[in-house]
N, C-alpha and C positions, 0 to 999 in steps of 0.2 A: 134655525136660531137656537141658541143655547138655553137650557133650563136654569142655568146659574144666574143669580141676580148680579148686576153690574157692581153693586156695592162690595161684594166679596172680592172681586178682582182688584178693586181700588184699595181695599184693606191690605191685600197681599202685596200690592205695589208699595204702599206706604211702609209696611213692615220691612220689606226688602231695602228700601232707601234708608230707613232709620238704622237698620243693622249695618249697612255699608258705612254710614257716617260714624257709627260707634266703633267700627273696626279701625279707622284711621289713627286715632290716638294710641290704640293698643299696639299697632304696628310700629309707631314711633317710639313707644316705650321699650319695645324689644330691641330697637337699634337698627332696624332695617331701613329706615327712612332717610338717614343722613350719613354722609361720609365724614370721618373725622380726620383732622390734619395728621395725626400720628399714623394713620393707616395709609396715607398717601405716600407714594415714592417721592424721594427728594429730587429736585432738579439737578441734573448733572451737566455742568457747563461744558464739559469736554465732549459729550455725545448728543446733547439736545440741540437741534438746529435753531429753535426759537431762542434758547439761552445764548447761543453763539451770536445770532444776529443782533440781540439786544445787549451783548457784552455783560451778561449776568455774572456776578461774582458772589460767593457765599460770605465773604468778608469785605464790606464796603471800604474799610480802611486801607486795603491794598489796591483799590481801583482808582482810576483817574476820573473823578467826578468833575464835570465841567460846570462851575458856578455861573457862567455867563448864560447858558441856555436854561438854567433853572433858577428863576428869580425869587421863588417863594422862600427858600431857605438856602443858606450858604452850602457849598458842596460838602463840607465836613459834617453837616447835620442831616444829610440825605441817607435814609436807610429804608429797607422794606417795611419795618414796623411803623413808619409814619407816611407810608405811601397809600394813595387812595385805591389802588388795585388789590391790596391785601384784604382778605375777607374775614380775618379773625382778629380779636382784640388782644389775645395773649397766646403764648406758646413760642418755643424756639423755632419750630417749623409750622408755617401757616399756609393755607391755600391762597392762591393768587389767580385773578381772572386772566392774566396774561399767559399763564402756564396751566391750562385746564388739566385736571387729573394729577397734578404735582403740587408739592409744597416747597416754599422758598424759606430760606433762613431769615429770621427777623433782623439780622445784622447785614443782610445782603443788599445789593443795589443793581439796577440795570438802567439802560438809557431811557426807558419809558417812565422812570420815576416821576410821580406827580404828588405834590403835597396834599395830605389829607387834613383838612382843617380841624377835624374832630380828634385827631391823634395828638 
């Protein structure tokens, strides 16, 4: 059996846990914890297979948006900036859950567009 009292090892464990918890905000302040939309590559509709299958376009005004399948808003009002899959509230290029690791244009559109009531 060890000569060290159990309380010492408990104190060491508590110190280690508190130090770990204190390190998390510091890491986020440094910028290592989050990816920013500006840093993400833009979706290229010509080479990205997901973009091709969803008929993604950077400018929704040149796309053929079907208002019959999307009843929340008329086709002329459907853009990435008011879609529920876009993850940022502002910016020309925003991350999208449909294109992980890529950013979409706020004025873009794809077949999976769904109205975000908060937008």
